[in-house]
N, C-alpha and C positions, 0 to 999 in steps of 0.2 A: 740699459743696453741700447740706447737709443741711436737710430741713424736715420730713419725716414718713416713718415707715414703720410697717406694721402687722404686724410679725414678733414672736412672743411669746418669752419667754427664761425660762430655769430659773432661779428665785429664790434657792433655797438656797445654790447654788454662787455665784451673783452676790454675795450679801450676805457670804458667808464671804471672798471674793475681795477685795472693797471694803473690808471691815472690816481685813483682815489688812495691806492695803496702806497703812493708815494708820500702821503701827507701825514701818516699817523705811526704808531708806536712800533719801535724795534721787535724783533721776534722773543718770545719767552724763552728763557734758558732752559736747556736740558732736553732729553727725548720726549715723544709725545706720549701722553697717558692714553690708556684705552678710552674708547668713546668720546675722544676729544673731538671739540668744534672750537674754532677761534671767533672772537668778535668780530662782527662785520666791519667794524670802523678801525681795524687794525691793518696792517701791511699783510699780515698772514691771512686775514679774512679776505682782503681784496685779491690776494694770488689764489685762494682757494675758490673764490667767487669766479675769477676767471676760467679754472679749469672745470668747474661745475657747468659752465656754458658750454666749454668743448664736449664735456661728457653728454650733454643732451643730443649733440650732432653725432656722437661715436655711437649712441645706442640705435640711431635709426639709419647708419651706414651701411650700404650695400657690401661693404669690405667684411663686414662680420661673419662668423662662422657661427650658426647658431645651434648646432647639434648639441643637444642637452647632455648627452652621455659625454661627450668630449669636454664641454664646459664643466661639467661636474667633476670629472677628472683632474683638471687643472685648478678648479676652485678649491678641492679637496686638499691638494698639496699646498696652496697658499694658505689656507685656514689652519692646517696642522703647523706650518712655519710661523705663522702670525699669531697663533694663541689667543690671547685677549682683544688683539687688534682685528680680529677676523670680521665682526660686524660692521667695521668701519670700512672694509675692503670691497670694490666690486670688480670682477674680472671680465675681460672682454677678449676673445681670439680673433686677432686680426688675419685677414687672408692676404698675407703678404710674404713673397718669398725670401725677404731678407732675415738674419737672424737677429732678433731683436725681442727685449721686454722693457717695460717702463713702469714704475708705480710713481704717478703723479703725486704732488704735495696733497690733495684732495681725497686719496685713496683710490683712484680710478688705476686699475693695473690692465695694461695692454700687454698681451703675448701674441707675438708674431707666429704664423704657422711655419715659418722658416726656422725658428727655433726649435719647434716641436718635432720637425722633420730631422734637424741635426742631433737634438739630444738623443744619446742612444739608449739611455734608460731612465726611470723615474728619478735616480739620485742626482744625475747630471742636471736635469731641469730643475730639481730641489735647490741645488747649490745656486744656479743662475736666479731663480725666484728670491731666495734667501737674500742674496746680494741687493736685489731691487726693495725688499721690503724693509732692509735695513737703512736704505737712503731715506726712505719714508719716516721711519721711527726716529730717525736722527735728524729730521727737518733739514736735510741738505739742499732740497730745492729753495727754502725759504732762505737759507744763509747765502745762498748763491744768489737770489733775487734782490736781497738787501745790498749785496757788492755791486750788481749789476745796475740798478736803479739809480745809482750815484754815479754812473760813468756813461759815456757816449754809447755804449751798449743798450742802454734804456731807450734811447732815442732811436736807435735803430730798430727796436721791437716795434715802437709806435709807427714809425715811418713805413715798416712793412705792413702793419695791421692796416694802415689807412688806404695802403696802395691795393688793398684786396687780396694778399697773399697769405693770410692767417692760418696756414694748415698748423697741425701741431709740430710737424717736423720743422718747418721753417721758423716758427716762434722759438723752438728749442734751439735750434742751431744759432740764431742770431741773438737770441736773448740770454742764452746760457742759464736757462731755467733747470735743464738736466745734464749740462756740460759740468760735471763736478770736478774739483780739483783733485789731484792726485792723493792728497791726505785724505780727502774724503771716500775716494775709491779704495784706498788700503783699509780705511774703517769699515767700509761696506763689505769688503772681501772677508775680513775678520769676523765680523758679527754676523755675516750671512753663512759663513762657514760653521760657526756656533749654532745657530739656529737649525740648519740641517743635520749636524751630527747629532743634536739634542733630541731630534726626530728619527735617531736610529739609522740616517742614512751613512753608506760607506764612505768615510772620510777621503779615500784616493779618488773619487769621482770628481771633485770639484777641479782637480789639477788636470785630469784626463780631458775634461770638457774643453778646457783652455789650450791644451796642447793640440787637439784636434782643430780648433779655431786658428791657431797660429799656423799649423801646417796647411790650412786651406788659404791662408792670405799669402803665406810664402809661395805658394804654387802659382800666384797671380802676377804676372810680369808687370802690370801696368800699376801695381801697388808700389809705388816709389817711396812713399811715406805713409805713415797711417792716418785714417780717416780723422776728421776734426773729433769726432765723438772718442774714438779710440786714442787720439792724442793725449787726453786727458788721464787716461789709465795709468798705472804703473807699468814699465817696461814689461812685455811677456815674460823675460827670463826672470826678472825680480817677482813677477806674480807667481809663477810657476815654483821659484825656490821658495818662497813664502808657504804657498799652499802645500807642497811636498813636506816641508820640514814641520808644519803643525800636523799634517796627517801622520807623519811617523811619531810624533810627540804623543798624539792623543790615541793611537791605535792600541797602546800598551794600558790604556786608561778607560777605555769603553768598549763595549760589545756591538758597537753600530757597525751593521754590515750589510744593511738592506740596499740592493741596486735596483731591483724593480725592471729587469730588461723585459721580461714578459708582459708585465702589467702595461708598460709604455708602449710597446708594440701593438697589443690589444687596443689599447685606446686611440692609437693612430691608423690602425690597420685600414680602415674604409677610406682613408684620405692620402695615405702614402704616394699610391700613384699619380693622383692629381697634383699633389705637392711637388714629387718629383718632375713633373712635366713643367711646372711653373718654375721650377730651379733652373731647368735647363734653359728656358725662355730667358732667364736673365743674360745668357751669354758669356758667363764666366765659367768657361767650361774646365778650365783648369782647376778651379775651386771646386767645381761640382767632381771632377774625377777623384780628386782627393777624398772629399767627403764620401762618396759612395764606396771607395775603396776600403775606408775605415770601417763601414758598416758592414762590409763584406768579410771582415774579418771575424765577425760575430755571427754571420748569418751566410756561411760560405755557400750553402745550398739554395740560396733564394734567386730563383729564376727571375724574379721582378728586379733584384738589384743588379743582376748581371746584364738584363735588358737595358735598364738605363744607363749602365756603364758603358755598354756598347753605343748607346745613343750619343753619349757625351763624347766619345772618341769619334764617331762618324762626324758629328756636327762641328768639331774643331778642325778635323782634318790636316793635321800637321804629320810632321814625319813620323812614320811607323803607326800612325792613329788606326788607320783602314785595317791593318793586321790585327791591332788591339781589338778594334771593334767587332771583326770577324770571331775572334776567340770568345770575346764577351757574349755575344749573339748565340753562338754555339753551346756555350755553357748554360745560356738560358733555356735553350730549345731541349737539353737533356734533364732539365729540373723538373721536379714534381709539378711545379707551380709554373709551367711553361707559359709567358705571355705571347698570344697568338701574334702579335707585332713583332716579336723576335725574327718571324720569317720574313716580314716585309724589310727590316733592317739588314737582314743578311742579304735579300735579294738586291737592295740598293747599294750595298758595299760591293757585291760581285758585279753589278753593273758598272760601278765606278771604276772597278779594277779591270774591266774588259773581260770577265768570265762569263760568257754568255750562258754557257749550259748551267752552272751553279746559279745564276740570277734567274733563268727560267724556273729551275725547280722549285727555288726558295719562293717565288711570286705564285707559282701555281698552287703550292701547298699552303699560303697563306689565303688566297681567294677560297680554296676549298674549305678552310676552317672558319672563314670570314666572310661567307656570300654576300652579306648585306653591308660590308664595309663601306663606310662615306668615301674612301679613296679608291673604290673598285674600278672606275673609269680610268683614273690615272695607273693603276697597276695593269690593267689590260692594255692600255697604251705601250707601257714598258714592254709586255710581253710580246707585244707585235713587233717590237724594236729588235728583240732578242731571237725573232725567227718562231715564235709560236703563233701558228695559223688560226687556232680554233681556242683562243682565250676563254 
């Protein structure tokens, strides 16, 4: 699911690896055997070596989430899916709000926090990770590299690298190392589905994840066409039809029913608020509203989710959004887990709507609950503006 990452890489070793890779043998046929490592003087060895260099930078990147429990949670899912390939895979959680995952040809797996935020349960996450692991096992990156290095695309990779722009995202975007063909995406969908179901995950959850992703993207008026990454995937309608058909077929043949909503929420609970802030900071409020509304279907009494839905409406500030924001903040305030910031949001909406009494009441309540708030001076200024003489 590669779209973008901002991890820098070492250029000299990358250039050497990619250049040497053009001079040696074609890839071995068939899927990767467990514990496999390619010979260094082959195209596959050169490709692995380039990603080994990337991985050195990834390990020390400030973008990594190093929480042991969270990483153990993701790694357990990966290892359960990968089976005998588990020892060859390394998992890194990347602090980035976009919804992505990548399994590189050398066994490096990157999982974006935006994906962990969007997956509503462990099963949805497992279907995505199974898809990426299947790309790895089937050597799809190598097959694409073999194709690309005989084309102008390979020269583009080298030009970008020598220009000093060799982020993982840039190289993959221009070098097509993970921009798989539609047939490869179909194969990864099929194989990843089978990996997840074999481990007991509810077969319906794979399609549900992609339905939610599709709904998000449909809500963004700026998405006139799919991203470069998504353009290589089967059309969403085709993908959903295939996954739903296979789920219907297999439900009568398997007792797989693991969803894991509670375990997933427990794993990300400490981070969800921070990740929601990052999601809103992307500025794609239509997508955020759809995503949060989807999660509220399963957690209707979550004050945290109601608060962030209110924030998304308030920041977008389109027709009807202030009213929707008010309703969301009010729902957050009556929830058991009321975020104190919901009162600030309610005050800001009331202020913008010219409702001075409501703004004054909400702001005063916010400061009484958070007397040491970082934005206390700003809220006091607003209180003076709405007629409060003793903020």
